[in-house]
C-alpha positions as YAML, in Angstrom:
chain: A
units: angstrom
residues:
- id: 1
  name: UNK
  ca: [110.18, 84.69, 94.69]
- id: 2
  name: UNK
  ca: [112.78, 82.11, 95.84]
- id: 3
  name: UNK
  ca: [112.71, 80.50, 99.26]
- id: 4
  name: UNK
  ca: [115.82, 82.49, 100.20]
- id: 5
  name: UNK
  ca: [114.05, 85.74, 99.27]
- id: 6
  name: UNK
  ca: [110.98, 84.65, 101.21]
- id: 7
  name: UNK
  ca: [113.16, 83.94, 104.26]
- id: 8
  name: UNK
  ca: [114.71, 87.40, 104.04]
- id: 9
  name: UNK
  ca: [111.29, 89.04, 104.07]
- id: 10
  name: UNK
  ca: [109.83, 86.75, 106.75]
- id: 11
  name: UNK
  ca: [112.74, 87.52, 109.08]
- id: 12
  name: UNK
  ca: [111.98, 91.25, 108.87]
- id: 13
  name: UNK
  ca: [108.34, 91.08, 109.95]
- id: 14
  name: UNK
  ca: [107.69, 92.85, 113.28]
- id: 15
  name: UNK
  ca: [105.62, 91.15, 115.96]
- id: 16
  name: UNK
  ca: [102.46, 93.21, 116.66]
- id: 17
  name: UNK
  ca: [102.12, 91.49, 120.05]
- id: 18
  name: UNK
  ca: [105.52, 92.80, 121.14]
- id: 19
  name: UNK
  ca: [105.50, 95.94, 123.30]
- id: 20
  name: UNK
  ca: [108.48, 97.37, 121.39]
- id: 21
  name: UNK
  ca: [107.34, 99.95, 118.78]
- id: 22
  name: UNK
  ca: [107.05, 98.42, 115.31]
- id: 23
  name: UNK
  ca: [109.58, 100.79, 113.73]
- id: 24
  name: UNK
  ca: [112.19, 99.84, 116.36]
- id: 25
  name: UNK
  ca: [111.51, 96.14, 115.75]
- id: 26
  name: UNK
  ca: [111.89, 96.62, 111.99]
- id: 27
  name: UNK
  ca: [115.04, 98.71, 112.38]
- id: 28
  name: UNK
  ca: [116.53, 96.07, 114.69]
- id: 29
  name: UNK
  ca: [115.69, 93.25, 112.29]
- id: 30
  name: UNK
  ca: [117.13, 95.16, 109.32]
- id: 31
  name: UNK
  ca: [120.23, 95.94, 111.37]
- id: 32
  name: UNK
  ca: [120.70, 92.23, 112.13]
- id: 33
  name: UNK
  ca: [120.02, 91.22, 108.52]
- id: 34
  name: UNK
  ca: [122.65, 93.67, 107.25]
- id: 35
  name: UNK
  ca: [125.28, 92.60, 109.78]
- id: 36
  name: UNK
  ca: [124.63, 88.91, 109.07]
- id: 37
  name: UNK
  ca: [124.94, 89.56, 105.31]
- id: 38
  name: UNK
  ca: [121.34, 88.58, 104.56]
- id: 39
  name: UNK
  ca: [121.24, 91.98, 102.84]
- id: 40
  name: UNK
  ca: [124.55, 92.68, 101.11]
- id: 41
  name: UNK
  ca: [126.65, 95.85, 101.19]
- id: 42
  name: UNK
  ca: [125.84, 98.00, 98.18]
- id: 43
  name: UNK
  ca: [122.47, 96.30, 97.62]
- id: 44
  name: UNK
  ca: [119.44, 98.51, 96.97]
- id: 45
  name: UNK
  ca: [116.96, 98.54, 99.84]
- id: 46
  name: UNK
  ca: [113.30, 98.05, 98.88]
- id: 47
  name: UNK
  ca: [111.25, 101.24, 98.79]
- id: 48
  name: UNK
  ca: [109.21, 102.30, 101.82]
- id: 49
  name: UNK
  ca: [106.04, 101.37, 99.89]
- id: 50
  name: UNK
  ca: [107.32, 97.87, 99.13]
- id: 51
  name: UNK
  ca: [108.55, 97.38, 102.70]
- id: 52
  name: UNK
  ca: [105.20, 98.42, 104.13]
- id: 53
  name: UNK
  ca: [103.21, 96.20, 101.75]
- id: 54
  name: UNK
  ca: [105.45, 93.13, 102.09]
- id: 55
  name: UNK
  ca: [105.71, 93.34, 105.89]
- id: 56
  name: UNK
  ca: [102.20, 94.50, 106.70]
- id: 57
  name: UNK
  ca: [103.27, 97.73, 108.39]
- id: 58
  name: UNK
  ca: [102.44, 101.36, 107.68]
- id: 59
  name: UNK
  ca: [104.66, 103.48, 105.45]
- id: 60
  name: UNK
  ca: [105.39, 105.68, 108.47]
- id: 61
  name: UNK
  ca: [106.75, 102.62, 110.30]
- id: 62
  name: UNK
  ca: [108.93, 101.70, 107.31]
- id: 63
  name: UNK
  ca: [110.08, 105.31, 106.89]
- id: 64
  name: UNK
  ca: [111.04, 105.70, 110.59]
- id: 65
  name: UNK
  ca: [112.93, 102.39, 110.61]
- id: 66
  name: UNK
  ca: [114.93, 103.31, 107.50]
- id: 67
  name: UNK
  ca: [115.59, 106.82, 108.84]
- id: 68
  name: UNK
  ca: [117.04, 105.35, 112.04]
- id: 69
  name: UNK
  ca: [119.44, 103.13, 110.08]
- id: 70
  name: UNK
  ca: [120.43, 106.11, 107.92]
- id: 71
  name: UNK
  ca: [121.35, 107.94, 111.16]
- id: 72
  name: UNK
  ca: [123.45, 104.94, 112.21]
- id: 73
  name: UNK
  ca: [125.28, 104.86, 108.87]
- id: 74
  name: UNK
  ca: [124.01, 101.42, 107.83]
- id: 75
  name: UNK
  ca: [121.93, 102.80, 104.96]
- id: 76
  name: UNK
  ca: [122.67, 105.71, 102.61]
- id: 77
  name: UNK
  ca: [120.14, 107.59, 100.54]
- id: 78
  name: UNK
  ca: [120.99, 108.69, 96.98]
- id: 79
  name: UNK
  ca: [118.84, 111.40, 95.45]
- id: 80
  name: UNK
  ca: [116.79, 109.96, 92.62]
- id: 81
  name: UNK
  ca: [118.20, 106.44, 93.04]
- id: 82
  name: UNK
  ca: [116.87, 105.19, 96.37]
- id: 83
  name: UNK
  ca: [118.40, 103.72, 99.53]
- id: 84
  name: UNK
  ca: [121.38, 101.37, 99.60]
- id: 85
  name: UNK
  ca: [123.15, 99.21, 102.19]
- id: 86
  name: UNK
  ca: [126.32, 101.09, 103.14]
- id: 87
  name: UNK
  ca: [129.58, 99.26, 102.34]
- id: 88
  name: UNK
  ca: [131.40, 98.49, 105.61]
- id: 89
  name: UNK
  ca: [134.49, 96.81, 106.96]
- id: 90
  name: UNK
  ca: [134.48, 93.94, 109.48]
- id: 91
  name: UNK
  ca: [137.69, 93.04, 111.30]
- id: 92
  name: UNK
  ca: [138.31, 90.28, 113.85]
- id: 93
  name: UNK
  ca: [138.32, 91.83, 117.32]
- id: 94
  name: UNK
  ca: [141.86, 90.54, 117.93]
- id: 95
  name: UNK
  ca: [143.08, 93.14, 115.43]
- id: 96
  name: UNK
  ca: [141.11, 95.93, 117.03]
- id: 97
  name: UNK
  ca: [141.44, 95.36, 120.77]
- id: 98
  name: UNK
  ca: [145.24, 95.39, 121.00]
- id: 99
  name: UNK
  ca: [145.38, 98.98, 122.27]
- id: 100
  name: UNK
  ca: [148.39, 98.35, 124.49]
- id: 101
  name: UNK
  ca: [150.31, 96.26, 121.94]
- id: 102
  name: UNK
  ca: [149.78, 98.81, 119.18]
- id: 103
  name: UNK
  ca: [151.13, 101.66, 121.30]
- id: 104
  name: UNK
  ca: [154.04, 99.63, 122.69]
- id: 105
  name: UNK
  ca: [155.12, 98.71, 119.14]
- id: 106
  name: UNK
  ca: [155.32, 102.44, 118.44]
- id: 107
  name: UNK
  ca: [157.33, 103.07, 121.60]
- id: 108
  name: UNK
  ca: [154.54, 104.44, 123.82]
- id: 109
  name: UNK
  ca: [153.39, 103.40, 127.31]
- id: 110
  name: UNK
  ca: [149.59, 102.88, 127.33]
- id: 111
  name: UNK
  ca: [147.21, 103.68, 130.20]
- id: 112
  name: UNK
  ca: [143.56, 104.56, 130.85]
- id: 113
  name: UNK
  ca: [141.68, 107.01, 133.06]
- id: 114
  name: UNK
  ca: [138.05, 106.44, 134.01]
- id: 115
  name: UNK
  ca: [135.80, 109.51, 133.81]
- id: 116
  name: UNK
  ca: [132.43, 108.11, 134.86]
- id: 117
  name: UNK
  ca: [130.35, 105.00, 135.55]
- id: 118
  name: UNK
  ca: [126.68, 105.81, 135.03]
- id: 119
  name: UNK
  ca: [123.45, 103.80, 135.21]
- id: 120
  name: UNK
  ca: [120.65, 105.23, 133.05]
- id: 121
  name: UNK
  ca: [117.81, 104.22, 130.67]
- id: 122
  name: UNK
  ca: [118.93, 103.04, 127.22]
- id: 123
  name: UNK
  ca: [118.62, 105.57, 124.42]
- id: 124
  name: UNK
  ca: [117.19, 104.71, 121.00]
- id: 125
  name: UNK
  ca: [120.50, 103.62, 119.41]
- id: 126
  name: UNK
  ca: [121.34, 101.42, 122.40]
- id: 127
  name: UNK
  ca: [117.92, 99.75, 122.25]
- id: 128
  name: UNK
  ca: [118.51, 98.93, 118.58]
- id: 129
  name: UNK
  ca: [122.15, 97.89, 118.70]
- id: 130
  name: UNK
  ca: [121.97, 95.84, 121.91]
- id: 131
  name: UNK
  ca: [118.52, 94.34, 121.36]
- id: 132
  name: UNK
  ca: [117.05, 95.87, 124.52]
- id: 133
  name: UNK
  ca: [113.51, 96.71, 125.53]
- id: 134
  name: UNK
  ca: [112.64, 100.44, 125.53]
- id: 135
  name: UNK
  ca: [113.49, 101.91, 128.92]
- id: 136
  name: UNK
  ca: [115.91, 99.10, 129.84]
- id: 137
  name: UNK
  ca: [118.77, 100.13, 132.11]
- id: 138
  name: UNK
  ca: [122.33, 100.31, 130.78]
- id: 139
  name: UNK
  ca: [125.77, 100.97, 132.21]
- id: 140
  name: UNK
  ca: [127.47, 103.90, 130.46]
- id: 141
  name: UNK
  ca: [131.25, 104.06, 130.92]
- id: 142
  name: UNK
  ca: [133.52, 106.94, 129.87]
- id: 143
  name: UNK
  ca: [137.30, 106.85, 129.89]
- id: 144
  name: UNK
  ca: [140.38, 108.42, 128.37]
- id: 145
  name: UNK
  ca: [142.96, 106.28, 126.55]
- id: 146
  name: UNK
  ca: [146.49, 107.62, 127.00]
- id: 147
  name: UNK
  ca: [149.91, 107.13, 125.44]
- id: 148
  name: UNK
  ca: [152.85, 108.31, 127.57]
- id: 149
  name: UNK
  ca: [150.32, 110.31, 129.57]
- id: 150
  name: UNK
  ca: [148.88, 112.03, 126.49]
- id: 151
  name: UNK
  ca: [145.17, 111.53, 125.78]
- id: 152
  name: UNK
  ca: [144.88, 109.94, 122.34]
- id: 153
  name: UNK
  ca: [141.25, 108.73, 122.50]
- id: 154
  name: UNK
  ca: [138.01, 109.36, 124.36]
- id: 155
  name: UNK
  ca: [135.90, 106.23, 124.73]
- id: 156
  name: UNK
  ca: [132.21, 105.83, 125.63]
- id: 157
  name: UNK
  ca: [131.00, 102.26, 126.24]
- id: 158
  name: UNK
  ca: [127.51, 100.97, 126.97]
- id: 159
  name: UNK
  ca: [126.47, 97.54, 128.32]
- id: 160
  name: UNK
  ca: [123.17, 96.09, 129.58]
- id: 161
  name: UNK
  ca: [123.05, 96.99, 133.27]
- id: 162
  name: UNK
  ca: [122.34, 93.41, 134.36]
- id: 163
  name: UNK
  ca: [125.76, 92.31, 133.07]
- id: 164
  name: UNK
  ca: [127.78, 94.76, 135.18]
- id: 165
  name: UNK
  ca: [125.90, 95.19, 138.50]
- id: 166
  name: UNK
  ca: [128.77, 97.09, 140.21]
- id: 167
  name: UNK
  ca: [130.56, 99.05, 137.45]
- id: 168
  name: UNK
  ca: [133.14, 100.63, 139.77]
- id: 169
  name: UNK
  ca: [134.68, 97.18, 140.30]
- id: 170
  name: UNK
  ca: [135.81, 96.98, 136.68]
- id: 171
  name: UNK
  ca: [139.36, 98.21, 137.32]
- id: 172
  name: UNK
  ca: [141.82, 99.30, 134.63]
- id: 173
  name: UNK
  ca: [140.93, 96.70, 132.00]
- id: 174
  name: UNK
  ca: [137.34, 96.48, 130.80]
- id: 175
  name: UNK
  ca: [137.93, 93.38, 128.68]
- id: 176
  name: UNK
  ca: [139.74, 91.58, 131.51]
- id: 177
  name: UNK
  ca: [136.67, 92.21, 133.68]
- id: 178
  name: UNK
  ca: [134.41, 90.78, 130.97]
- id: 179
  name: UNK
  ca: [136.68, 87.74, 130.52]
- id: 180
  name: UNK
  ca: [136.64, 87.05, 134.26]
- id: 181
  name: UNK
  ca: [132.83, 87.14, 134.33]
- id: 182
  name: UNK
  ca: [132.28, 84.86, 131.34]
- id: 183
  name: UNK
  ca: [131.37, 87.74, 129.02]
- id: 184
  name: UNK
  ca: [134.32, 87.69, 126.63]
- id: 185
  name: UNK
  ca: [133.88, 89.68, 123.42]
- id: 186
  name: UNK
  ca: [134.83, 87.32, 120.59]
- id: 187
  name: UNK
  ca: [133.58, 89.24, 117.54]
- id: 188
  name: UNK
  ca: [133.00, 92.89, 116.70]
- id: 189
  name: UNK
  ca: [131.52, 95.00, 113.93]
- id: 190
  name: UNK
  ca: [132.96, 98.47, 113.51]
- id: 191
  name: UNK
  ca: [131.90, 101.57, 111.64]
- id: 192
  name: UNK
  ca: [134.45, 104.30, 110.88]
- id: 193
  name: UNK
  ca: [133.75, 107.93, 110.07]
- id: 194
  name: UNK
  ca: [135.47, 111.30, 110.27]
- id: 195
  name: UNK
  ca: [134.16, 113.86, 112.77]
- id: 196
  name: UNK
  ca: [135.26, 117.16, 114.28]
- id: 197
  name: UNK
  ca: [136.21, 117.48, 117.93]
- id: 198
  name: UNK
  ca: [133.56, 119.04, 120.16]
- id: 199
  name: UNK
  ca: [134.66, 121.63, 122.69]
- id: 200
  name: UNK
  ca: [134.49, 119.03, 125.50]
- id: 201
  name: UNK
  ca: [136.51, 116.40, 123.66]
- id: 202
  name: UNK
  ca: [139.01, 119.00, 122.46]
- id: 203
  name: UNK
  ca: [139.59, 120.06, 126.07]
- id: 204
  name: UNK
  ca: [140.03, 116.46, 127.22]
- id: 205
  name: UNK
  ca: [142.52, 115.76, 124.42]
- id: 206
  name: UNK
  ca: [144.26, 119.14, 124.63]
- id: 207
  name: UNK
  ca: [143.61, 119.78, 120.94]
- id: 208
  name: UNK
  ca: [141.83, 122.59, 119.10]
- id: 209
  name: UNK
  ca: [138.02, 122.51, 118.79]
- id: 210
  name: UNK
  ca: [136.88, 121.18, 115.40]
- id: 211
  name: UNK
  ca: [140.15, 119.30, 114.85]
- id: 212
  name: UNK
  ca: [139.60, 116.17, 112.73]
- id: 213
  name: UNK
  ca: [139.07, 112.91, 114.64]
- id: 214
  name: UNK
  ca: [138.25, 109.35, 113.66]
- id: 215
  name: UNK
  ca: [135.07, 108.05, 115.31]
- id: 216
  name: UNK
  ca: [134.90, 104.27, 115.63]
- id: 217
  name: UNK
  ca: [131.55, 102.77, 116.63]
- id: 218
  name: UNK
  ca: [131.91, 99.15, 117.71]
- id: 219
  name: UNK
  ca: [129.29, 96.53, 118.53]
- id: 220
  name: UNK
  ca: [130.84, 93.63, 120.45]
- id: 221
  name: UNK
  ca: [129.40, 90.10, 120.54]
- id: 222
  name: UNK
  ca: [129.86, 87.19, 122.94]
- id: 223
  name: UNK
  ca: [130.42, 83.61, 121.84]
- id: 224
  name: UNK
  ca: [126.64, 83.01, 121.76]
- id: 225
  name: UNK
  ca: [126.28, 85.96, 119.35]
- id: 226
  name: UNK
  ca: [124.73, 88.32, 121.89]
- id: 227
  name: UNK
  ca: [125.47, 92.01, 121.28]
- id: 228
  name: UNK
  ca: [126.50, 93.30, 124.72]
- id: 229
  name: UNK
  ca: [128.89, 96.17, 123.96]
- id: 230
  name: UNK
  ca: [128.31, 99.45, 122.13]
- id: 231
  name: UNK
  ca: [131.40, 101.66, 122.14]
- id: 232
  name: UNK
  ca: [132.13, 105.01, 120.52]
- id: 233
  name: UNK
  ca: [135.84, 105.84, 120.40]
- id: 234
  name: UNK
  ca: [137.03, 109.29, 119.32]
- id: 235
  name: UNK
  ca: [140.60, 108.87, 118.11]
- id: 236
  name: UNK
  ca: [143.38, 111.35, 117.40]
- id: 237
  name: UNK
  ca: [144.52, 110.62, 113.87]
- id: 238
  name: UNK
  ca: [148.17, 111.26, 114.77]
- id: 239
  name: UNK
  ca: [148.15, 108.24, 117.12]
- id: 240
  name: UNK
  ca: [145.78, 105.77, 115.50]
- id: 241
  name: UNK
  ca: [146.22, 103.99, 112.21]
- id: 242
  name: UNK
  ca: [144.43, 100.94, 110.84]
- id: 243
  name: UNK
  ca: [145.32, 98.40, 108.23]
- id: 244
  name: UNK
  ca: [142.42, 96.50, 106.68]
- id: 245
  name: UNK
  ca: [143.04, 93.42, 104.57]
- id: 246
  name: UNK
  ca: [140.47, 92.80, 101.84]
- id: 247
  name: UNK
  ca: [140.00, 89.39, 100.22]
- id: 248
  name: UNK
  ca: [137.95, 88.32, 97.24]
...
């Protein structure tokens, strides 16, 4: 085994002295390894047996960690072949955050409408994606994104509660608020998948239930590589389009 391979395994080992459950620690470390390209897109993931033996954890711990990343779309299972790192696209945030510019180029006037500002305990995905302790408090923000007064996206954003002590002071621009408080998002990882509109989202968008939408899940990082933003955006496909440049 090469030193690089040894490093990859060592970095995955959970800390038994940590209060966070071992499967959450392993899932978080695998998540970070995948996003930092220590484990490459398309690469086969070691079996649960090999993970448990190499990392000194039970097979149940390995199985639960992998299952969580399958739920998040980072790992896909292929019958008879094993588990693989899901291919993904990464775009600079500057290409993804220009909501207003994109709509103005297409002749629309952009605006937003806040639906709620909620403080609550972090759920399992938020603990993993934002590197939080179980039970940590988060700020959950919901808003509508509009073009010429028409709702074209429903957005749910989550941040560690300590970063936004008074969420109702955010105003119209979330990113302007973050910039003003030294929390600028400088890099983001995004996952795209097709979903059907729930009854609630369909009503908010004035579309039919089960209409096709594009769900974008974004994890936003600060300059010191802290993950502080987890956002799910449900987009109408007749308003949103994306161009992704691939390079060898």
